[in-house]
N, C-alpha and C positions, 0 to 999 in steps of 0.2 A: 598920644590922644586915644584911645583904642572906645570902635564905632561898637556895638553890638551886630547881633547878624544876622541878615535878611531871612526873612521868612517870609510864604508867601500867603498874598493878600487874599483876605475872607472876599472875598466880590456877594456876598447873598443881600443882604443889604443892595444894594446896589439894581437886582435883577428882581421878576416880577415871580406871582407864587407861582409859576405857571413853569417854569426853568428850576426853580430853584425844591419845588415838594415844596415848599413849607402847603403847611392849608392851618385851620386855625386852632388846632391841638399841637401846634410848634412844630418848625422843620425838623426834616423826616431825618436829612441830613446835609451836614455842609458839603457847596459845590465851592470847587475853585478853579481858578480863569483854564489853567493845562488842561482839564476834565471836557472840555467843550467839546476833542475830537477825539476820540479813545480809534488808535494809530496798531498796528499790529503786525509783527514782523512778517517774516513770511513761516519763518520754522513755527510758528502762531499760528498761521493760514494750514498751512500743513499738516499739523495736532487736530482743526477744528474739520478738517476734511477727508482725517487717517488717510492721504495720501504723502508721497517722497517733499521734499525743497523741490527737487527736480521738475515736480512738476506742478509746482505752484510759478517753479520762475518761468516755462513755454506759456501759461495762463497770461504770463503776466507782456511773454517779448512775443504773442501775438495780439495782443488788444481782448483779452476776452477779460481781460480782470484789472480795474482800473486800480492804479496804484500812486502812488505820488516816492518821486528821488528827497532820501535828503540827502548831500554830500550822492556818495556812491550806494546808500541804505536802499531799499525798496520798503514804501511803508503800503502799507494796506487802511481804508478810515471803515471800522464796523458796518458801516452801509453800504460799502460796496462792495463786499462780500457777499450781506442778507441780498441783496441789486445782483448779485449774481449766480446765487443759489437757485436767487423765487426765479433766474429769467428774464428777469428786469431786461427792458430796454437800452443799451448802451449810452451815455450820457456824455455829450463829445465837447 
């Protein structure tokens, strides 16, 4: 018995228009559940800030840049990077 490969499920039919970006003219783009939070690697953050990866690790270690750990990997959300750049107060 062969099963079809599992594909990501399109969740646009369950999301309100404000989330999907749909308008009366039609959807702007398809949204998938995995697009809910955009996570960046340390290298990606370093490139955006034009600093070394070591500098990003220092910001994380000092608690100046919010992050999440996935196993041993550090990930930074785009919102937290924007908050750091904007000087927003740290959330705990």
